[in-house]
SEFILO-779134 format. One record per residue: x, y, z of N, C-alpha, C in turn. Coordinates in nm, 4 decimals, decimal comma. Atoms other than C-alpha are relative to their C-alpha. Last residue first. Example, Ala and Ser with C-alpha at 12.3 -4.5 7.8 and 13.67 -1.06 7.14 Angstrom:
SEFILO-779134
+----------+----------+----------+----------+----------+----------+----------+----------+----------+
|    neast |   nnorth |      nup |   caeast |  canorth |     caup |    ceast |   cnorth |      cup |
+----------+----------+----------+----------+----------+----------+----------+----------+----------+
|  -0,0820 |  -0,1190 |  -0,0060 |   1,3670 |  -0,1060 |   0,7140 |  -0,0770 |   0,1090 |   0,0730 |
|   0,0890 |  -0,1190 |   0,0000 |   1,2300 |  -0,4500 |   0,7800 |   0,0900 |   0,1200 |   0,0000 |
+----------+----------+----------+----------+----------+----------+----------+----------+----------+
//
This chain:
SEFILO-779134
+----------+----------+----------+----------+----------+----------+----------+----------+----------+
|    neast |   nnorth |      nup |   caeast |  canorth |     caup |    ceast |   cnorth |      cup |
+----------+----------+----------+----------+----------+----------+----------+----------+----------+
|   0,0222 |  -0,0645 |   0,0386 |   4,3293 |   2,7461 |   9,2357 |   0,0450 |   0,1514 |  -0,0326 |
|   0,0385 |  -0,1590 |  -0,1306 |   4,5083 |   2,5096 |   9,3902 |  -0,0486 |   0,0841 |  -0,1068 |
|  -0,0198 |  -0,0629 |   0,0812 |   4,4320 |   2,1495 |   9,2353 |  -0,0059 |   0,1241 |   0,0512 |
|   0,0287 |  -0,0670 |  -0,0139 |   4,3451 |   1,8189 |   9,3989 |   0,0822 |   0,1254 |  -0,0318 |
|  -0,1077 |  -0,1249 |  -0,0266 |   4,4121 |   1,5066 |   9,2533 |  -0,1054 |   0,0953 |   0,0639 |
|  -0,0049 |  -0,1867 |  -0,0279 |   4,2336 |   1,2265 |   9,1774 |   0,0656 |   0,0610 |   0,0533 |
|  -0,0628 |  -0,0438 |  -0,1459 |   4,3689 |   0,8937 |   9,0359 |  -0,0381 |   0,1170 |  -0,0100 |
|   0,0996 |   0,0179 |  -0,1077 |   4,2300 |   0,6758 |   8,7367 |  -0,0321 |   0,1097 |   0,1060 |
|  -0,0535 |   0,0843 |  -0,1024 |   4,5318 |   0,6020 |   8,5415 |  -0,1296 |   0,0086 |   0,1044 |
|  -0,0738 |   0,0951 |   0,0327 |   4,3625 |   0,7250 |   8,2165 |   0,0634 |  -0,0760 |   0,1080 |
|   0,0446 |   0,1351 |   0,0990 |   4,1481 |   0,9639 |   8,2543 |   0,0353 |  -0,1346 |  -0,0364 |
|  -0,0960 |   0,0191 |   0,1926 |   4,2829 |   1,1623 |   8,5182 |  -0,0562 |  -0,0637 |  -0,0812 |
|  -0,0004 |   0,1830 |   0,0159 |   4,0112 |   1,2745 |   8,7989 |   0,0690 |   0,0131 |  -0,1095 |
|  -0,0490 |   0,0642 |   0,1552 |   4,0184 |   1,6419 |   8,8699 |  -0,0089 |  -0,1301 |   0,0604 |
|   0,0147 |   0,1627 |   0,0461 |   3,9036 |   1,7803 |   9,2007 |  -0,0106 |   0,0017 |  -0,0335 |
|   0,1379 |   0,1241 |   0,1174 |   3,9044 |   2,1723 |   9,2564 |   0,0518 |  -0,1106 |  -0,0096 |
|  -0,1463 |   0,0862 |   0,0571 |   4,1431 |   2,3887 |   9,5684 |  -0,1733 |  -0,0455 |  -0,1122 |
|  -0,1456 |   0,0227 |   0,1001 |   4,0663 |   2,7269 |   9,7192 |   0,0560 |  -0,1080 |  -0,0458 |
|  -0,1053 |  -0,1622 |  -0,0470 |   3,7367 |   2,6199 |   9,8871 |   0,1494 |  -0,0322 |  -0,0155 |
|   0,0670 |  -0,0152 |  -0,1771 |   3,5874 |   2,2993 |   9,6794 |   0,0993 |   0,1760 |   0,0369 |
|  -0,0849 |  -0,1305 |  -0,0895 |   3,4985 |   2,3012 |   9,3627 |  -0,0199 |  -0,0776 |   0,0993 |
|   0,0093 |  -0,0859 |  -0,0025 |   3,4192 |   1,9047 |   9,1339 |   0,0380 |   0,1582 |   0,0950 |
|   0,0467 |   0,0406 |  -0,0998 |   3,5078 |   1,7160 |   8,9550 |  -0,0693 |   0,0549 |   0,0628 |
|  -0,0317 |  -0,1186 |  -0,0718 |   3,6996 |   1,8406 |   8,6392 |  -0,1155 |  -0,0722 |   0,0811 |
|   0,1644 |  -0,0195 |   0,0562 |   3,7909 |   1,5785 |   8,3769 |   0,0054 |   0,1030 |   0,1851 |
|  -0,0103 |  -0,0223 |  -0,0822 |   4,2115 |   1,5166 |   8,2832 |  -0,1939 |   0,0354 |   0,0098 |
|   0,1458 |   0,0250 |   0,0551 |   4,3264 |   1,4017 |   7,9500 |  -0,0834 |   0,0232 |   0,1669 |
|   0,0916 |  -0,1036 |   0,0623 |   4,6152 |   1,5756 |   7,9974 |  -0,0824 |   0,0099 |   0,0134 |
|   0,0599 |  -0,0051 |   0,1399 |   4,8586 |   1,2863 |   8,1240 |  -0,0876 |   0,1757 |  -0,0046 |
|  -0,0573 |  -0,0802 |   0,0311 |   5,1759 |   1,3074 |   8,4258 |  -0,0859 |   0,0485 |  -0,1329 |
|  -0,0482 |   0,0648 |   0,1602 |   5,1575 |   0,9254 |   8,4822 |   0,0267 |   0,2134 |  -0,0771 |
|  -0,0460 |   0,1549 |  -0,0388 |   5,0982 |   1,0426 |   8,8980 |   0,0550 |  -0,0647 |  -0,1628 |
|  -0,1589 |  -0,0391 |  -0,0107 |   5,0961 |   1,4289 |   8,9036 |   0,0156 |  -0,1288 |  -0,0242 |
|   0,0202 |   0,1243 |  -0,0772 |   4,7867 |   1,4016 |   8,6662 |   0,1645 |   0,0181 |   0,0915 |
|  -0,0441 |   0,1434 |  -0,0035 |   4,8178 |   1,7194 |   8,4178 |  -0,0548 |  -0,0571 |   0,1365 |
|  -0,0722 |   0,0162 |  -0,0461 |   4,5601 |   2,0117 |   8,3705 |   0,0933 |  -0,1429 |   0,0566 |
|   0,0243 |   0,1140 |  -0,0384 |   4,5331 |   2,1765 |   8,1016 |   0,0119 |  -0,0388 |   0,1413 |
|  -0,0826 |   0,0869 |   0,0794 |   4,5275 |   2,5672 |   8,0766 |  -0,0685 |  -0,1566 |   0,0127 |
|  -0,0790 |   0,0136 |  -0,0746 |   4,1860 |   2,7506 |   8,0606 |   0,1200 |  -0,1161 |   0,0120 |
|   0,0155 |   0,1369 |  -0,0187 |   3,9737 |   2,7497 |   7,7657 |   0,1200 |   0,0474 |   0,1347 |
|   0,0457 |   0,0263 |  -0,0704 |   3,8715 |   3,0691 |   7,6422 |  -0,0071 |  -0,0447 |   0,1554 |
|  -0,0888 |  -0,0664 |  -0,1078 |   4,2007 |   3,0788 |   7,4206 |  -0,1257 |   0,0508 |   0,1632 |
|  -0,0618 |   0,0329 |  -0,1338 |   4,1050 |   2,7498 |   7,2608 |   0,0524 |   0,1254 |   0,0974 |
|  -0,1672 |   0,0393 |   0,0491 |   3,8712 |   2,8280 |   7,0262 |   0,0509 |  -0,0144 |   0,1375 |
|  -0,0734 |  -0,0519 |  -0,0923 |   3,4974 |   2,9472 |   7,0845 |   0,1647 |   0,0018 |   0,0181 |
|   0,0482 |  -0,1599 |  -0,0421 |   3,3567 |   2,8876 |   6,7915 |   0,0448 |   0,0921 |   0,0787 |
|  -0,0473 |  -0,0535 |   0,0998 |   3,5551 |   2,5754 |   6,7034 |  -0,0530 |   0,1241 |   0,0136 |
|  -0,1163 |  -0,0370 |  -0,0210 |   3,4589 |   2,4140 |   7,0285 |   0,0553 |   0,0976 |  -0,0968 |
|  -0,0878 |   0,0850 |  -0,0091 |   3,1268 |   2,4448 |   6,9058 |   0,1220 |   0,0710 |   0,0308 |
|  -0,1332 |   0,0153 |   0,0729 |   2,8984 |   2,6616 |   7,0834 |   0,0594 |  -0,1209 |  -0,0917 |
|  -0,1250 |   0,0671 |  -0,0435 |   2,5385 |   2,6395 |   7,2030 |   0,1147 |   0,0016 |  -0,1096 |
|  -0,0108 |   0,1432 |   0,0039 |   2,2527 |   2,8354 |   7,1906 |   0,1479 |   0,0063 |   0,0106 |
|  -0,1968 |   0,0357 |  -0,0520 |   2,1162 |   3,1059 |   7,3759 |  -0,0368 |  -0,0961 |  -0,1307 |
|  -0,0366 |   0,1637 |  -0,0307 |   1,7334 |   3,2603 |   7,3296 |   0,1373 |  -0,0334 |  -0,1386 |
|  -0,1085 |   0,0773 |   0,1238 |   1,7038 |   3,6077 |   7,3372 |  -0,0254 |  -0,1467 |   0,0578 |
|   0,0176 |   0,1128 |  -0,0081 |   1,4022 |   3,8573 |   7,5428 |   0,0657 |  -0,1048 |  -0,1106 |
|  -0,0466 |   0,0528 |   0,1172 |   1,4707 |   4,2052 |   7,5580 |  -0,0292 |  -0,1433 |  -0,0055 |
|  -0,0950 |   0,1079 |   0,0249 |   1,3950 |   4,4107 |   7,8341 |  -0,0490 |  -0,1110 |  -0,1441 |
|  -0,1013 |   0,0402 |   0,1015 |   1,2766 |   4,7226 |   7,8043 |   0,0762 |  -0,0857 |  -0,0262 |
|   0,0014 |   0,0060 |   0,1482 |   0,9158 |   4,6431 |   7,8182 |   0,1773 |   0,0687 |  -0,0286 |
|  -0,0888 |  -0,0873 |   0,0309 |   0,9004 |   4,5631 |   8,1602 |   0,0031 |   0,0012 |  -0,1322 |
|   0,0483 |  -0,0401 |  -0,0998 |   0,5707 |   4,3131 |   8,2282 |   0,1387 |   0,1076 |   0,0329 |
|  -0,1016 |   0,0288 |  -0,0962 |   0,6475 |   4,1259 |   7,9079 |  -0,0133 |   0,1344 |   0,0810 |
|  -0,0505 |  -0,1080 |  -0,0328 |   0,3381 |   4,0953 |   7,7267 |   0,1006 |  -0,0522 |   0,0898 |
|  -0,1517 |   0,0283 |   0,0245 |   0,2917 |   3,7010 |   7,6869 |   0,0424 |   0,1300 |   0,0212 |
|  -0,1082 |  -0,1616 |   0,0569 |  -0,0657 |   3,7163 |   7,7306 |   0,1238 |  -0,0670 |  -0,0068 |
|   0,0084 |  -0,0586 |   0,1645 |  -0,2070 |   3,3479 |   7,6787 |   0,0359 |   0,1139 |  -0,0179 |
|  -0,0565 |   0,0706 |   0,0119 |  -0,1499 |   3,2258 |   8,0480 |   0,0606 |   0,0512 |  -0,1365 |
|  -0,1607 |  -0,0876 |   0,0089 |  -0,3051 |   3,5015 |   8,1822 |   0,1038 |  -0,1027 |  -0,0504 |
|  -0,0476 |  -0,1203 |   0,0732 |  -0,6039 |   3,4356 |   8,0001 |   0,1068 |   0,0258 |   0,0216 |
|  -0,0580 |  -0,0061 |   0,1518 |  -0,6065 |   3,0748 |   8,0834 |   0,0771 |   0,1229 |  -0,0454 |
|  -0,0853 |   0,1073 |   0,0221 |  -0,6409 |   3,1334 |   8,4417 |   0,0798 |   0,0178 |  -0,0954 |
|  -0,0980 |  -0,0610 |  -0,0550 |  -0,9408 |   3,3761 |   8,4145 |   0,1602 |  -0,0349 |   0,0140 |
|  -0,0558 |  -0,1141 |   0,1312 |  -1,0794 |   3,1784 |   8,1528 |   0,0570 |   0,0537 |   0,0819 |
|  -0,0672 |   0,0876 |   0,1151 |  -1,0869 |   2,9033 |   8,4629 |  -0,0233 |   0,0942 |  -0,1380 |
|  -0,1461 |  -0,0478 |  -0,0098 |  -1,1718 |   3,1187 |   8,6736 |   0,0666 |  -0,0545 |  -0,0694 |
|  -0,0356 |  -0,1291 |  -0,0030 |  -1,5345 |   3,2145 |   8,5223 |   0,1711 |  -0,0360 |   0,0745 |
|  -0,0271 |  -0,0374 |   0,1423 |  -1,5456 |   2,8714 |   8,4247 |   0,0629 |   0,1004 |  -0,0150 |
|  -0,1426 |   0,0877 |   0,0299 |  -1,5058 |   2,7291 |   8,7583 |  -0,0409 |   0,0382 |  -0,1268 |
|  -0,1354 |  -0,0514 |  -0,0787 |  -1,7478 |   3,0184 |   8,9423 |   0,1212 |  -0,0901 |  -0,1100 |
|  -0,0614 |  -0,1837 |   0,0618 |  -1,9576 |   2,9641 |   8,6486 |   0,0588 |   0,0454 |   0,1436 |
|  -0,0660 |  -0,0292 |   0,1567 |  -2,0004 |   2,5918 |   8,7228 |   0,0129 |   0,0788 |  -0,0461 |
|  -0,1436 |   0,0264 |  -0,0344 |  -2,0496 |   2,6258 |   9,1176 |   0,0605 |   0,0183 |  -0,1317 |
|  -0,0494 |  -0,0553 |   0,0122 |  -2,3450 |   2,8256 |   9,0500 |   0,1457 |  -0,0318 |   0,0242 |
|   0,0738 |  -0,1048 |   0,0931 |  -2,5624 |   2,6074 |   8,8460 |   0,1474 |   0,1267 |   0,0435 |
|  -0,1132 |   0,0819 |   0,0975 |  -2,4106 |   2,3134 |   9,1687 |   0,0190 |   0,1344 |  -0,1748 |
|  -0,1517 |   0,0398 |  -0,0684 |  -2,5707 |   2,5624 |   9,3766 |   0,1150 |  -0,0891 |  -0,1006 |
|  -0,0673 |  -0,0932 |  -0,0096 |  -2,8903 |   2,6245 |   9,2105 |   0,1284 |   0,0375 |   0,0229 |
|  -0,0288 |  -0,0020 |   0,1682 |  -2,9552 |   2,2939 |   9,1001 |   0,0187 |   0,1069 |  -0,0275 |
|  -0,1722 |   0,0523 |  -0,0292 |  -2,8994 |   2,2141 |   9,5181 |   0,0509 |  -0,0377 |  -0,1818 |
|  -0,0849 |  -0,0859 |  -0,0185 |  -3,1492 |   2,5458 |   9,5764 |   0,1580 |  -0,1331 |   0,0057 |
|  -0,0640 |  -0,1552 |   0,0841 |  -3,4192 |   2,3748 |   9,3450 |   0,1528 |   0,0920 |   0,0496 |
|  -0,0217 |   0,0375 |   0,1568 |  -3,3874 |   2,0172 |   9,4573 |   0,0392 |   0,1010 |  -0,0383 |
|  -0,1160 |   0,0641 |   0,0184 |  -3,4137 |   2,1298 |   9,8175 |   0,1039 |  -0,0746 |  -0,1585 |
|  -0,0364 |  -0,1581 |  -0,0534 |  -3,7401 |   2,3886 |   9,7394 |   0,1980 |  -0,0412 |   0,0255 |
|  -0,0095 |  -0,0630 |   0,0862 |  -3,9087 |   2,0917 |   9,5960 |   0,0912 |   0,0818 |  -0,0118 |
|  -0,0234 |   0,0240 |   0,1122 |  -3,7851 |   1,8314 |   9,8846 |  -0,0320 |   0,0819 |  -0,0979 |
|   0,0702 |   0,0728 |   0,0864 |  -3,8510 |   2,0409 |  10,1935 |   0,0255 |  -0,0271 |  -0,1389 |
|   0,0893 |  -0,0844 |   0,0810 |  -3,6387 |   2,3264 |  10,3293 |  -0,1314 |  -0,0460 |  -0,0627 |
|   0,0040 |  -0,1598 |  -0,0478 |  -3,4846 |   2,2052 |  10,6506 |  -0,0879 |   0,0468 |  -0,1135 |
|   0,0512 |  -0,0174 |  -0,1639 |  -3,4977 |   1,8130 |  10,6183 |  -0,0617 |   0,1355 |  -0,0145 |
|   0,0793 |   0,0536 |   0,0312 |  -3,4187 |   1,8008 |  10,2471 |  -0,0709 |   0,0165 |   0,1281 |
|   0,0798 |  -0,0737 |   0,0311 |  -3,1379 |   2,0706 |  10,2931 |  -0,1398 |  -0,0470 |  -0,0079 |
|   0,1279 |  -0,0442 |  -0,0931 |  -3,0114 |   1,8236 |  10,5640 |  -0,0465 |   0,0769 |  -0,0766 |
|   0,0136 |   0,1252 |  -0,1195 |  -2,7102 |   1,5867 |  10,3526 |  -0,1213 |   0,0478 |   0,0528 |
|   0,0548 |   0,1387 |   0,0622 |  -2,7317 |   1,7625 |   9,9692 |  -0,0336 |  -0,0887 |   0,1483 |
|   0,1815 |  -0,0427 |   0,0887 |  -2,8059 |   2,1148 |  10,1162 |   0,0129 |  -0,1882 |  -0,0703 |
|   0,0781 |  -0,0531 |  -0,1009 |  -2,4256 |   2,0971 |  10,3244 |  -0,1844 |  -0,0725 |  -0,0063 |
|   0,0321 |   0,0960 |  -0,0962 |  -2,2593 |   1,8913 |  10,0613 |  -0,0769 |   0,0157 |   0,0819 |
|   0,0189 |   0,1546 |   0,0666 |  -2,3450 |   2,1452 |   9,8348 |  -0,0030 |  -0,0860 |   0,0914 |
|   0,0980 |  -0,0416 |  -0,0007 |  -2,2715 |   2,4629 |  10,0724 |  -0,0980 |  -0,0903 |  -0,1051 |
|   0,0281 |   0,0177 |  -0,1620 |  -1,9758 |   2,3744 |  10,2294 |  -0,1092 |  -0,0259 |  -0,0571 |
|   0,0365 |   0,1790 |  -0,0031 |  -1,8875 |   2,2930 |   9,8030 |  -0,0616 |  -0,0249 |   0,1066 |
|   0,0593 |   0,0664 |   0,0793 |  -1,9716 |   2,6938 |   9,7744 |  -0,0071 |  -0,2036 |  -0,0247 |
|   0,0865 |   0,0778 |  -0,0750 |  -1,7875 |   2,7970 |  10,0150 |  -0,0944 |  -0,0553 |  -0,0633 |
|  -0,1010 |   0,0020 |  -0,0592 |  -1,4329 |   2,9391 |   9,8248 |  -0,1015 |  -0,1580 |   0,1113 |
|  -0,0214 |   0,1017 |   0,1007 |  -1,6583 |   3,0002 |   9,5179 |   0,0576 |  -0,1052 |   0,1233 |
|   0,1877 |   0,1257 |  -0,0177 |  -1,8919 |   3,2258 |   9,7254 |   0,1102 |  -0,1117 |  -0,0548 |
|   0,0042 |   0,0558 |  -0,1500 |  -1,5365 |   3,4519 |   9,8206 |  -0,1084 |  -0,1265 |  -0,0027 |
|  -0,1303 |   0,0313 |  -0,0583 |  -1,3846 |   3,5009 |   9,4574 |  -0,0610 |  -0,0546 |   0,1362 |
|   0,0623 |   0,0986 |  -0,0847 |  -1,7232 |   3,5131 |   9,2901 |   0,1386 |  -0,0379 |   0,0650 |
|   0,1716 |   0,0371 |   0,0735 |  -1,7708 |   3,8521 |   9,1338 |   0,0233 |  -0,1212 |   0,0387 |
|  -0,0107 |   0,0865 |   0,0164 |  -1,4094 |   4,0282 |   9,2953 |  -0,1337 |  -0,0639 |  -0,0354 |
|   0,1209 |   0,0915 |  -0,0485 |  -1,3839 |   4,3745 |   9,2739 |  -0,0079 |  -0,1667 |  -0,0399 |
|   0,0398 |   0,0717 |   0,1278 |  -0,9692 |   4,4574 |   9,2325 |  -0,1700 |  -0,0236 |   0,0280 |
|  -0,1252 |   0,1285 |   0,0183 |  -0,8436 |   4,6781 |   9,5719 |  -0,1621 |  -0,0147 |  -0,1407 |
|   0,0454 |   0,0528 |   0,0810 |  -0,8860 |   5,0689 |   9,6582 |   0,0245 |  -0,1516 |  -0,0091 |
|  -0,0916 |   0,1056 |   0,0701 |  -0,7388 |   5,0733 |  10,0427 |  -0,0986 |  -0,0516 |  -0,1464 |
|   0,0382 |   0,1441 |  -0,0196 |  -0,9307 |   5,3845 |  10,1379 |   0,1068 |  -0,0833 |  -0,1380 |
|   0,0918 |   0,0557 |   0,1197 |  -0,8043 |   5,7205 |  10,1973 |  -0,0159 |  -0,1695 |   0,0322 |
+----------+----------+----------+----------+----------+----------+----------+----------+----------+
//
C-alpha cells in the first residue's frame, strides 16, 4: 500500500524561494536579460508573499481552534484555598527546633530520607527524619 501523506501546496517551494530571490537578484539580469529578470523577480517576490500568507493563516488557525483532541477530558481551572478552608487536619505536625524548642520553623529542602528545616527564631538549620 502507498503511504498517503497530506498534500502540501507551497511546502517545498517556500524553503527554496529566498535562495531563488537572492540568486535572481545577483545573477538573473546576466542570464535572462533585463525585462525577463524583472518579471521573474516580481513573480518570485509575489510567490514568497503568497506562501507567507498561506503559512501564517495555517499557523493562526491552529492556535484559534481550541477543540480538545480527547473528548473525555474536562478542562478545569483550580484556585488556591485559604487555611480556614483546608483545615489543620491536612498539615503535618509542626517541627520543633532542637536548640530553642520553637515550633516556628520553615521547610528548606527535601533530602534523601531527611528534610532540612530552619528555625525562624534562632536561625539554626537542622534535619528531620521523615
